[in-house]
Biotite code that builds the C-alpha atoms (Angstrom):
import biotite.structure as struc

atoms = struc.array([
    struc.Atom([-23.598, -28.268, 112.719], chain_id="A", res_id=1, res_name="UNK", atom_name="CA", element="C"),
    struc.Atom([-25.111, -28.714, 109.623], chain_id="A", res_id=2, res_name="UNK", atom_name="CA", element="C"),
    struc.Atom([-25.087, -25.753, 106.995], chain_id="A", res_id=3, res_name="UNK", atom_name="CA", element="C"),
    struc.Atom([-27.538, -25.054, 104.561], chain_id="A", res_id=4, res_name="UNK", atom_name="CA", element="C"),
    struc.Atom([-26.495, -23.167, 101.502], chain_id="A", res_id=5, res_name="UNK", atom_name="CA", element="C"),
    struc.Atom([-28.833, -21.048, 98.681], chain_id="A", res_id=6, res_name="UNK", atom_name="CA", element="C"),
    struc.Atom([-27.639, -19.888, 95.401], chain_id="A", res_id=7, res_name="UNK", atom_name="CA", element="C"),
    struc.Atom([-28.503, -16.216, 94.897], chain_id="A", res_id=8, res_name="UNK", atom_name="CA", element="C"),
    struc.Atom([-28.399, -13.492, 92.416], chain_id="A", res_id=9, res_name="UNK", atom_name="CA", element="C"),
    struc.Atom([-28.518, -9.670, 92.967], chain_id="A", res_id=10, res_name="UNK", atom_name="CA", element="C"),
    struc.Atom([-28.154, -6.718, 90.644], chain_id="A", res_id=11, res_name="UNK", atom_name="CA", element="C"),
    struc.Atom([-26.384, -3.108, 90.663], chain_id="A", res_id=12, res_name="UNK", atom_name="CA", element="C"),
    struc.Atom([-25.129, -0.786, 87.921], chain_id="A", res_id=13, res_name="UNK", atom_name="CA", element="C"),
    struc.Atom([-27.232, -3.028, 85.761], chain_id="A", res_id=14, res_name="UNK", atom_name="CA", element="C"),
    struc.Atom([-25.155, -6.235, 85.934], chain_id="A", res_id=15, res_name="UNK", atom_name="CA", element="C"),
    struc.Atom([-26.524, -9.184, 87.182], chain_id="A", res_id=16, res_name="UNK", atom_name="CA", element="C"),
    struc.Atom([-24.595, -11.290, 90.001], chain_id="A", res_id=17, res_name="UNK", atom_name="CA", element="C"),
    struc.Atom([-24.525, -14.664, 91.240], chain_id="A", res_id=18, res_name="UNK", atom_name="CA", element="C"),
    struc.Atom([-23.507, -16.085, 94.994], chain_id="A", res_id=19, res_name="UNK", atom_name="CA", element="C"),
    struc.Atom([-24.024, -18.159, 97.548], chain_id="A", res_id=20, res_name="UNK", atom_name="CA", element="C"),
    struc.Atom([-25.652, -17.888, 101.036], chain_id="A", res_id=21, res_name="UNK", atom_name="CA", element="C"),
    struc.Atom([-24.066, -20.599, 103.753], chain_id="A", res_id=22, res_name="UNK", atom_name="CA", element="C"),
    struc.Atom([-26.283, -20.911, 107.223], chain_id="A", res_id=23, res_name="UNK", atom_name="CA", element="C"),
    struc.Atom([-26.492, -23.219, 110.181], chain_id="A", res_id=24, res_name="UNK", atom_name="CA", element="C"),
    struc.Atom([-29.384, -25.146, 109.231], chain_id="A", res_id=25, res_name="UNK", atom_name="CA", element="C"),
    struc.Atom([-30.664, -26.010, 112.862], chain_id="A", res_id=26, res_name="UNK", atom_name="CA", element="C"),
    struc.Atom([-33.461, -22.785, 112.990], chain_id="A", res_id=27, res_name="UNK", atom_name="CA", element="C"),
    struc.Atom([-31.798, -21.096, 115.885], chain_id="A", res_id=28, res_name="UNK", atom_name="CA", element="C"),
    struc.Atom([-31.123, -17.719, 114.135], chain_id="A", res_id=29, res_name="UNK", atom_name="CA", element="C"),
    struc.Atom([-30.712, -14.832, 113.570], chain_id="A", res_id=30, res_name="UNK", atom_name="CA", element="C"),
    struc.Atom([-27.305, -14.750, 113.021], chain_id="A", res_id=31, res_name="UNK", atom_name="CA", element="C"),
    struc.Atom([-24.472, -12.408, 112.328], chain_id="A", res_id=32, res_name="UNK", atom_name="CA", element="C"),
    struc.Atom([-23.853, -12.142, 108.322], chain_id="A", res_id=33, res_name="UNK", atom_name="CA", element="C"),
    struc.Atom([-20.120, -12.148, 106.697], chain_id="A", res_id=34, res_name="UNK", atom_name="CA", element="C"),
    struc.Atom([-19.556, -11.256, 102.989], chain_id="A", res_id=35, res_name="UNK", atom_name="CA", element="C"),
    struc.Atom([-16.472, -12.629, 101.474], chain_id="A", res_id=36, res_name="UNK", atom_name="CA", element="C"),
    struc.Atom([-14.552, -11.452, 98.620], chain_id="A", res_id=37, res_name="UNK", atom_name="CA", element="C"),
    struc.Atom([-12.680, -13.558, 96.398], chain_id="A", res_id=38, res_name="UNK", atom_name="CA", element="C"),
    struc.Atom([-9.089, -13.336, 95.049], chain_id="A", res_id=39, res_name="UNK", atom_name="CA", element="C"),
    struc.Atom([-7.960, -11.880, 91.282], chain_id="A", res_id=40, res_name="UNK", atom_name="CA", element="C"),
    struc.Atom([-10.080, -13.331, 88.790], chain_id="A", res_id=41, res_name="UNK", atom_name="CA", element="C"),
    struc.Atom([-7.646, -12.709, 86.097], chain_id="A", res_id=42, res_name="UNK", atom_name="CA", element="C"),
    struc.Atom([-5.452, -15.730, 88.187], chain_id="A", res_id=43, res_name="UNK", atom_name="CA", element="C"),
    struc.Atom([-8.214, -18.130, 88.702], chain_id="A", res_id=44, res_name="UNK", atom_name="CA", element="C"),
    struc.Atom([-10.031, -16.105, 91.634], chain_id="A", res_id=45, res_name="UNK", atom_name="CA", element="C"),
    struc.Atom([-13.462, -16.577, 91.856], chain_id="A", res_id=46, res_name="UNK", atom_name="CA", element="C"),
    struc.Atom([-16.348, -17.415, 94.874], chain_id="A", res_id=47, res_name="UNK", atom_name="CA", element="C"),
    struc.Atom([-15.099, -21.325, 95.173], chain_id="A", res_id=48, res_name="UNK", atom_name="CA", element="C"),
    struc.Atom([-11.572, -20.584, 95.731], chain_id="A", res_id=49, res_name="UNK", atom_name="CA", element="C"),
    struc.Atom([-10.276, -22.746, 98.516], chain_id="A", res_id=50, res_name="UNK", atom_name="CA", element="C"),
    struc.Atom([-9.758, -20.060, 101.292], chain_id="A", res_id=51, res_name="UNK", atom_name="CA", element="C"),
    struc.Atom([-13.105, -18.022, 100.206], chain_id="A", res_id=52, res_name="UNK", atom_name="CA", element="C"),
    struc.Atom([-14.956, -21.567, 100.701], chain_id="A", res_id=53, res_name="UNK", atom_name="CA", element="C"),
    struc.Atom([-13.457, -22.734, 103.844], chain_id="A", res_id=54, res_name="UNK", atom_name="CA", element="C"),
    struc.Atom([-14.517, -19.266, 105.435], chain_id="A", res_id=55, res_name="UNK", atom_name="CA", element="C"),
    struc.Atom([-17.937, -19.648, 104.144], chain_id="A", res_id=56, res_name="UNK", atom_name="CA", element="C"),
    struc.Atom([-18.431, -23.049, 105.412], chain_id="A", res_id=57, res_name="UNK", atom_name="CA", element="C"),
    struc.Atom([-16.365, -22.532, 108.383], chain_id="A", res_id=58, res_name="UNK", atom_name="CA", element="C"),
    struc.Atom([-18.021, -19.573, 109.888], chain_id="A", res_id=59, res_name="UNK", atom_name="CA", element="C"),
    struc.Atom([-21.642, -20.907, 108.845], chain_id="A", res_id=60, res_name="UNK", atom_name="CA", element="C"),
    struc.Atom([-20.684, -24.000, 111.110], chain_id="A", res_id=61, res_name="UNK", atom_name="CA", element="C"),
    struc.Atom([-19.796, -21.062, 113.935], chain_id="A", res_id=62, res_name="UNK", atom_name="CA", element="C"),
    struc.Atom([-23.266, -19.688, 113.617], chain_id="A", res_id=63, res_name="UNK", atom_name="CA", element="C"),
    struc.Atom([-22.923, -17.127, 110.702], chain_id="A", res_id=64, res_name="UNK", atom_name="CA", element="C"),
    struc.Atom([-24.966, -16.317, 107.538], chain_id="A", res_id=65, res_name="UNK", atom_name="CA", element="C"),
    struc.Atom([-21.927, -16.008, 105.021], chain_id="A", res_id=66, res_name="UNK", atom_name="CA", element="C"),
    struc.Atom([-22.282, -14.747, 101.286], chain_id="A", res_id=67, res_name="UNK", atom_name="CA", element="C"),
    struc.Atom([-19.753, -15.409, 98.871], chain_id="A", res_id=68, res_name="UNK", atom_name="CA", element="C"),
    struc.Atom([-20.190, -14.255, 95.093], chain_id="A", res_id=69, res_name="UNK", atom_name="CA", element="C"),
    struc.Atom([-18.331, -13.739, 92.091], chain_id="A", res_id=70, res_name="UNK", atom_name="CA", element="C"),
    struc.Atom([-16.887, -10.432, 90.955], chain_id="A", res_id=71, res_name="UNK", atom_name="CA", element="C"),
    struc.Atom([-18.142, -9.037, 87.576], chain_id="A", res_id=72, res_name="UNK", atom_name="CA", element="C"),
    struc.Atom([-16.767, -10.855, 84.669], chain_id="A", res_id=73, res_name="UNK", atom_name="CA", element="C"),
    struc.Atom([-16.285, -14.367, 86.858], chain_id="A", res_id=74, res_name="UNK", atom_name="CA", element="C"),
    struc.Atom([-18.163, -17.244, 86.604], chain_id="A", res_id=75, res_name="UNK", atom_name="CA", element="C"),
    struc.Atom([-21.744, -16.486, 85.796], chain_id="A", res_id=76, res_name="UNK", atom_name="CA", element="C"),
    struc.Atom([-21.582, -12.911, 87.150], chain_id="A", res_id=77, res_name="UNK", atom_name="CA", element="C"),
    struc.Atom([-22.028, -10.095, 84.143], chain_id="A", res_id=78, res_name="UNK", atom_name="CA", element="C"),
    struc.Atom([-19.932, -7.252, 83.230], chain_id="A", res_id=79, res_name="UNK", atom_name="CA", element="C"),
    struc.Atom([-15.739, -7.064, 82.825], chain_id="A", res_id=80, res_name="UNK", atom_name="CA", element="C"),
    struc.Atom([-12.858, -6.507, 85.083], chain_id="A", res_id=81, res_name="UNK", atom_name="CA", element="C"),
    struc.Atom([-12.016, -3.315, 86.190], chain_id="A", res_id=82, res_name="UNK", atom_name="CA", element="C"),
    struc.Atom([-8.839, -3.935, 88.182], chain_id="A", res_id=83, res_name="UNK", atom_name="CA", element="C"),
    struc.Atom([-10.749, -3.188, 91.593], chain_id="A", res_id=84, res_name="UNK", atom_name="CA", element="C"),
    struc.Atom([-11.984, 0.260, 90.578], chain_id="A", res_id=85, res_name="UNK", atom_name="CA", element="C"),
    struc.Atom([-15.761, -0.775, 90.101], chain_id="A", res_id=86, res_name="UNK", atom_name="CA", element="C"),
    struc.Atom([-15.917, -4.286, 92.055], chain_id="A", res_id=87, res_name="UNK", atom_name="CA", element="C"),
    struc.Atom([-16.920, -2.416, 95.299], chain_id="A", res_id=88, res_name="UNK", atom_name="CA", element="C"),
    struc.Atom([-20.420, -1.486, 94.067], chain_id="A", res_id=89, res_name="UNK", atom_name="CA", element="C"),
    struc.Atom([-20.668, -5.322, 94.033], chain_id="A", res_id=90, res_name="UNK", atom_name="CA", element="C"),
    struc.Atom([-19.851, -5.486, 97.644], chain_id="A", res_id=91, res_name="UNK", atom_name="CA", element="C"),
    struc.Atom([-22.249, -2.791, 98.396], chain_id="A", res_id=92, res_name="UNK", atom_name="CA", element="C"),
    struc.Atom([-24.846, -4.970, 97.041], chain_id="A", res_id=93, res_name="UNK", atom_name="CA", element="C"),
    struc.Atom([-23.767, -8.310, 98.542], chain_id="A", res_id=94, res_name="UNK", atom_name="CA", element="C"),
    struc.Atom([-23.792, -6.474, 102.021], chain_id="A", res_id=95, res_name="UNK", atom_name="CA", element="C"),
    struc.Atom([-27.304, -4.936, 101.273], chain_id="A", res_id=96, res_name="UNK", atom_name="CA", element="C"),
    struc.Atom([-28.472, -8.426, 100.218], chain_id="A", res_id=97, res_name="UNK", atom_name="CA", element="C"),
    struc.Atom([-26.989, -10.014, 103.198], chain_id="A", res_id=98, res_name="UNK", atom_name="CA", element="C"),
    struc.Atom([-28.563, -7.251, 105.385], chain_id="A", res_id=99, res_name="UNK", atom_name="CA", element="C"),
    struc.Atom([-31.705, -8.234, 104.344], chain_id="A", res_id=100, res_name="UNK", atom_name="CA", element="C"),
    struc.Atom([-31.631, -12.190, 104.532], chain_id="A", res_id=101, res_name="UNK", atom_name="CA", element="C"),
    struc.Atom([-34.217, -13.200, 106.892], chain_id="A", res_id=102, res_name="UNK", atom_name="CA", element="C"),
    struc.Atom([-31.922, -15.099, 108.810], chain_id="A", res_id=103, res_name="UNK", atom_name="CA", element="C"),
    struc.Atom([-29.362, -12.307, 109.864], chain_id="A", res_id=104, res_name="UNK", atom_name="CA", element="C"),
    struc.Atom([-29.274, -10.162, 112.511], chain_id="A", res_id=105, res_name="UNK", atom_name="CA", element="C"),
    struc.Atom([-27.895, -6.332, 112.255], chain_id="A", res_id=106, res_name="UNK", atom_name="CA", element="C"),
    struc.Atom([-24.210, -7.306, 112.830], chain_id="A", res_id=107, res_name="UNK", atom_name="CA", element="C"),
    struc.Atom([-22.695, -7.649, 109.415], chain_id="A", res_id=108, res_name="UNK", atom_name="CA", element="C"),
    struc.Atom([-18.927, -8.169, 108.868], chain_id="A", res_id=109, res_name="UNK", atom_name="CA", element="C"),
    struc.Atom([-16.675, -8.272, 105.336], chain_id="A", res_id=110, res_name="UNK", atom_name="CA", element="C"),
    struc.Atom([-13.735, -10.676, 104.818], chain_id="A", res_id=111, res_name="UNK", atom_name="CA", element="C"),
    struc.Atom([-11.737, -10.786, 101.861], chain_id="A", res_id=112, res_name="UNK", atom_name="CA", element="C"),
    struc.Atom([-8.903, -12.291, 100.462], chain_id="A", res_id=113, res_name="UNK", atom_name="CA", element="C"),
    struc.Atom([-5.776, -11.150, 98.417], chain_id="A", res_id=114, res_name="UNK", atom_name="CA", element="C"),
    struc.Atom([-7.564, -9.428, 95.828], chain_id="A", res_id=115, res_name="UNK", atom_name="CA", element="C"),
    struc.Atom([-10.430, -8.976, 97.441], chain_id="A", res_id=116, res_name="UNK", atom_name="CA", element="C"),
    struc.Atom([-9.020, -7.369, 100.499], chain_id="A", res_id=117, res_name="UNK", atom_name="CA", element="C"),
    struc.Atom([-7.842, -4.671, 97.729], chain_id="A", res_id=118, res_name="UNK", atom_name="CA", element="C"),
    struc.Atom([-11.358, -3.807, 96.793], chain_id="A", res_id=119, res_name="UNK", atom_name="CA", element="C"),
    struc.Atom([-12.418, -3.472, 100.132], chain_id="A", res_id=120, res_name="UNK", atom_name="CA", element="C"),
    struc.Atom([-8.780, -1.564, 101.312], chain_id="A", res_id=121, res_name="UNK", atom_name="CA", element="C"),
    struc.Atom([-9.725, 0.952, 98.271], chain_id="A", res_id=122, res_name="UNK", atom_name="CA", element="C"),
    struc.Atom([-12.860, 1.900, 98.706], chain_id="A", res_id=123, res_name="UNK", atom_name="CA", element="C"),
    struc.Atom([-13.899, 4.089, 102.295], chain_id="A", res_id=124, res_name="UNK", atom_name="CA", element="C"),
    struc.Atom([-17.655, 3.865, 101.156], chain_id="A", res_id=125, res_name="UNK", atom_name="CA", element="C"),
    struc.Atom([-17.711, 0.050, 102.265], chain_id="A", res_id=126, res_name="UNK", atom_name="CA", element="C"),
    struc.Atom([-16.736, 0.804, 105.582], chain_id="A", res_id=127, res_name="UNK", atom_name="CA", element="C"),
    struc.Atom([-20.328, 2.535, 107.224], chain_id="A", res_id=128, res_name="UNK", atom_name="CA", element="C"),
    struc.Atom([-21.884, -0.822, 105.749], chain_id="A", res_id=129, res_name="UNK", atom_name="CA", element="C"),
    struc.Atom([-19.922, -3.157, 108.028], chain_id="A", res_id=130, res_name="UNK", atom_name="CA", element="C"),
    struc.Atom([-19.182, -3.529, 111.897], chain_id="A", res_id=131, res_name="UNK", atom_name="CA", element="C"),
    struc.Atom([-15.850, -5.363, 111.336], chain_id="A", res_id=132, res_name="UNK", atom_name="CA", element="C"),
    struc.Atom([-13.451, -6.566, 108.651], chain_id="A", res_id=133, res_name="UNK", atom_name="CA", element="C"),
    struc.Atom([-10.909, -9.201, 108.138], chain_id="A", res_id=134, res_name="UNK", atom_name="CA", element="C"),
    struc.Atom([-8.191, -9.405, 105.745], chain_id="A", res_id=135, res_name="UNK", atom_name="CA", element="C"),
    struc.Atom([-6.563, -12.729, 104.447], chain_id="A", res_id=136, res_name="UNK", atom_name="CA", element="C"),
    struc.Atom([-3.409, -11.937, 102.720], chain_id="A", res_id=137, res_name="UNK", atom_name="CA", element="C"),
    struc.Atom([-3.614, -8.229, 101.744], chain_id="A", res_id=138, res_name="UNK", atom_name="CA", element="C"),
    struc.Atom([-1.011, -7.021, 99.549], chain_id="A", res_id=139, res_name="UNK", atom_name="CA", element="C"),
    struc.Atom([1.221, -4.340, 101.325], chain_id="A", res_id=140, res_name="UNK", atom_name="CA", element="C"),
    struc.Atom([0.574, -1.621, 98.708], chain_id="A", res_id=141, res_name="UNK", atom_name="CA", element="C"),
    struc.Atom([-3.335, -1.740, 99.446], chain_id="A", res_id=142, res_name="UNK", atom_name="CA", element="C"),
    struc.Atom([-2.570, -1.646, 103.063], chain_id="A", res_id=143, res_name="UNK", atom_name="CA", element="C"),
    struc.Atom([-0.190, 1.604, 102.737], chain_id="A", res_id=144, res_name="UNK", atom_name="CA", element="C"),
    struc.Atom([-2.510, 3.561, 100.850], chain_id="A", res_id=145, res_name="UNK", atom_name="CA", element="C"),
    struc.Atom([-5.900, 2.458, 102.270], chain_id="A", res_id=146, res_name="UNK", atom_name="CA", element="C"),
    struc.Atom([-8.279, 5.225, 103.569], chain_id="A", res_id=147, res_name="UNK", atom_name="CA", element="C"),
    struc.Atom([-9.163, 2.404, 106.302], chain_id="A", res_id=148, res_name="UNK", atom_name="CA", element="C"),
    struc.Atom([-6.455, 3.701, 108.391], chain_id="A", res_id=149, res_name="UNK", atom_name="CA", element="C"),
    struc.Atom([-8.658, 6.650, 109.440], chain_id="A", res_id=150, res_name="UNK", atom_name="CA", element="C"),
    struc.Atom([-11.752, 4.328, 110.153], chain_id="A", res_id=151, res_name="UNK", atom_name="CA", element="C"),
    struc.Atom([-12.386, 2.987, 114.239], chain_id="A", res_id=152, res_name="UNK", atom_name="CA", element="C"),
    struc.Atom([-13.740, -0.056, 112.829], chain_id="A", res_id=153, res_name="UNK", atom_name="CA", element="C"),
    struc.Atom([-12.117, -3.456, 114.644], chain_id="A", res_id=154, res_name="UNK", atom_name="CA", element="C"),
    struc.Atom([-9.858, -4.882, 111.551], chain_id="A", res_id=155, res_name="UNK", atom_name="CA", element="C"),
    struc.Atom([-8.240, -8.333, 111.618], chain_id="A", res_id=156, res_name="UNK", atom_name="CA", element="C"),
    struc.Atom([-5.396, -8.965, 109.323], chain_id="A", res_id=157, res_name="UNK", atom_name="CA", element="C"),
    struc.Atom([-3.714, -12.252, 108.733], chain_id="A", res_id=158, res_name="UNK", atom_name="CA", element="C"),
    struc.Atom([-0.999, -13.484, 106.522], chain_id="A", res_id=159, res_name="UNK", atom_name="CA", element="C"),
    struc.Atom([2.056, -16.285, 106.379], chain_id="A", res_id=160, res_name="UNK", atom_name="CA", element="C"),
    struc.Atom([5.520, -16.021, 107.146], chain_id="A", res_id=161, res_name="UNK", atom_name="CA", element="C"),
    struc.Atom([6.392, -17.968, 103.539], chain_id="A", res_id=162, res_name="UNK", atom_name="CA", element="C"),
    struc.Atom([3.974, -15.355, 101.490], chain_id="A", res_id=163, res_name="UNK", atom_name="CA", element="C"),
    struc.Atom([6.084, -13.873, 98.747], chain_id="A", res_id=164, res_name="UNK", atom_name="CA", element="C"),
    struc.Atom([3.339, -11.755, 97.447], chain_id="A", res_id=165, res_name="UNK", atom_name="CA", element="C"),
    struc.Atom([3.120, -10.153, 101.281], chain_id="A", res_id=166, res_name="UNK", atom_name="CA", element="C"),
    struc.Atom([6.338, -9.130, 103.332], chain_id="A", res_id=167, res_name="UNK", atom_name="CA", element="C"),
    struc.Atom([4.686, -9.584, 106.950], chain_id="A", res_id=168, res_name="UNK", atom_name="CA", element="C"),
    struc.Atom([7.804, -7.272, 108.363], chain_id="A", res_id=169, res_name="UNK", atom_name="CA", element="C"),
    struc.Atom([6.460, -4.589, 106.151], chain_id="A", res_id=170, res_name="UNK", atom_name="CA", element="C"),
    struc.Atom([2.962, -5.167, 106.629], chain_id="A", res_id=171, res_name="UNK", atom_name="CA", element="C"),
    struc.Atom([3.129, -5.144, 110.434], chain_id="A", res_id=172, res_name="UNK", atom_name="CA", element="C"),
    struc.Atom([5.267, -1.843, 110.671], chain_id="A", res_id=173, res_name="UNK", atom_name="CA", element="C"),
    struc.Atom([2.337, -0.497, 108.413], chain_id="A", res_id=174, res_name="UNK", atom_name="CA", element="C"),
    struc.Atom([-0.046, -1.085, 111.055], chain_id="A", res_id=175, res_name="UNK", atom_name="CA", element="C"),
    struc.Atom([1.413, 1.923, 113.570], chain_id="A", res_id=176, res_name="UNK", atom_name="CA", element="C"),
    struc.Atom([-0.224, 4.166, 111.046], chain_id="A", res_id=177, res_name="UNK", atom_name="CA", element="C"),
    struc.Atom([-3.729, 3.300, 111.550], chain_id="A", res_id=178, res_name="UNK", atom_name="CA", element="C"),
    struc.Atom([-5.889, 5.009, 113.857], chain_id="A", res_id=179, res_name="UNK", atom_name="CA", element="C"),
    struc.Atom([-7.252, 1.754, 115.212], chain_id="A", res_id=180, res_name="UNK", atom_name="CA", element="C"),
    struc.Atom([-4.873, -0.470, 115.302], chain_id="A", res_id=181, res_name="UNK", atom_name="CA", element="C"),
    struc.Atom([-5.539, -3.733, 113.574], chain_id="A", res_id=182, res_name="UNK", atom_name="CA", element="C"),
    struc.Atom([-5.161, -7.393, 114.926], chain_id="A", res_id=183, res_name="UNK", atom_name="CA", element="C"),
    struc.Atom([-2.568, -8.985, 113.079], chain_id="A", res_id=184, res_name="UNK", atom_name="CA", element="C"),
    struc.Atom([-1.851, -12.444, 113.014], chain_id="A", res_id=185, res_name="UNK", atom_name="CA", element="C"),
    struc.Atom([1.119, -14.291, 111.371], chain_id="A", res_id=186, res_name="UNK", atom_name="CA", element="C"),
    struc.Atom([1.141, -17.792, 110.623], chain_id="A", res_id=187, res_name="UNK", atom_name="CA", element="C"),
    struc.Atom([4.191, -19.933, 110.480], chain_id="A", res_id=188, res_name="UNK", atom_name="CA", element="C"),
    struc.Atom([4.527, -22.224, 107.458], chain_id="A", res_id=189, res_name="UNK", atom_name="CA", element="C"),
    struc.Atom([2.018, -20.765, 104.996], chain_id="A", res_id=190, res_name="UNK", atom_name="CA", element="C"),
    struc.Atom([2.509, -19.133, 102.184], chain_id="A", res_id=191, res_name="UNK", atom_name="CA", element="C"),
    struc.Atom([-0.189, -16.840, 99.741], chain_id="A", res_id=192, res_name="UNK", atom_name="CA", element="C"),
    struc.Atom([-2.071, -19.533, 98.666], chain_id="A", res_id=193, res_name="UNK", atom_name="CA", element="C"),
    struc.Atom([-3.044, -21.464, 101.879], chain_id="A", res_id=194, res_name="UNK", atom_name="CA", element="C"),
    struc.Atom([-3.550, -24.868, 100.483], chain_id="A", res_id=195, res_name="UNK", atom_name="CA", element="C"),
    struc.Atom([-3.968, -27.086, 103.467], chain_id="A", res_id=196, res_name="UNK", atom_name="CA", element="C"),
    struc.Atom([-3.810, -24.689, 105.799], chain_id="A", res_id=197, res_name="UNK", atom_name="CA", element="C"),
    struc.Atom([-7.323, -23.458, 105.540], chain_id="A", res_id=198, res_name="UNK", atom_name="CA", element="C"),
    struc.Atom([-8.715, -25.159, 108.756], chain_id="A", res_id=199, res_name="UNK", atom_name="CA", element="C"),
    struc.Atom([-6.092, -23.144, 110.973], chain_id="A", res_id=200, res_name="UNK", atom_name="CA", element="C"),
    struc.Atom([-7.325, -20.042, 109.440], chain_id="A", res_id=201, res_name="UNK", atom_name="CA", element="C"),
    struc.Atom([-10.959, -20.402, 109.414], chain_id="A", res_id=202, res_name="UNK", atom_name="CA", element="C"),
    struc.Atom([-10.951, -20.527, 113.777], chain_id="A", res_id=203, res_name="UNK", atom_name="CA", element="C"),
    struc.Atom([-8.845, -17.439, 114.095], chain_id="A", res_id=204, res_name="UNK", atom_name="CA", element="C"),
    struc.Atom([-11.174, -15.492, 111.395], chain_id="A", res_id=205, res_name="UNK", atom_name="CA", element="C"),
    struc.Atom([-14.045, -16.930, 113.298], chain_id="A", res_id=206, res_name="UNK", atom_name="CA", element="C"),
    struc.Atom([-12.981, -16.096, 117.182], chain_id="A", res_id=207, res_name="UNK", atom_name="CA", element="C"),
    struc.Atom([-12.506, -12.280, 115.638], chain_id="A", res_id=208, res_name="UNK", atom_name="CA", element="C"),
    struc.Atom([-16.257, -12.338, 113.854], chain_id="A", res_id=209, res_name="UNK", atom_name="CA", element="C"),
    struc.Atom([-17.284, -13.825, 117.124], chain_id="A", res_id=210, res_name="UNK", atom_name="CA", element="C"),
    struc.Atom([-15.753, -11.063, 119.312], chain_id="A", res_id=211, res_name="UNK", atom_name="CA", element="C"),
    struc.Atom([-16.948, -8.488, 116.998], chain_id="A", res_id=212, res_name="UNK", atom_name="CA", element="C"),
    struc.Atom([-20.248, -9.469, 115.977], chain_id="A", res_id=213, res_name="UNK", atom_name="CA", element="C"),
    struc.Atom([-21.974, -11.688, 118.438], chain_id="A", res_id=214, res_name="UNK", atom_name="CA", element="C"),
])
C-alpha cells in the first residue's frame, strides 16, 4: 500500500511543534489513528528515529493514520527539554490533531519508544484520550511507578532479551500489579535500539492496534 506523508505543525503552551502524518494513499478511509512518541532527546532521539519511523510508516501501510512529532527543544519544535515533566502537553496536542484529521475515525491509539514510553507512563491525563497503548522498550522505573496500573486500557509492552537498559524478567514480574494485565512480548536477540530488527516489531504492534482499534 502506498503511503502519503504530510508535514504538520501544531501549538500548545504558546510553543509550536513539528510533526509528520502518514496515511494510506488509497482513499479508503477513515482509519484509526496512532500517535508515536520518540526516544530521549538528550541522546539523539527524534521523530526520525529508526523505531519511530518504522512504526509510523509500517502502521500506515497496514491501514492506520500515524503521527510522529518532535518533543520540545528537538529539531524545529520550540521550547526546552523538561525531562518528561511537561512533554505530555505536546502529546495531548498531537492526539487532538490526529483526532481532528479528516481521514481518521474515533479510534485513536498511543505508542512510545524508550523515553517516549516514560512520558506516557508518567501522565494519567493521557489515558482518557487513547483507546489502546503500545510501549516499546519502556524503562522499568517508569513501569514500576505508573498510574497506568489503575487503568483498564489495553496495553502492549515489547522489549528485547538483550536490552541492557530494561530487565525483561523484572519487567514481566511487575506486570502482575496492573489491574488490566498488559500483553508482553519478548523478542529474542534484540537490544534496546532495535537496529535491523524493526521489521519484527512492526507486525506485532500492528496486530495489537488492529485488534483494539479496528
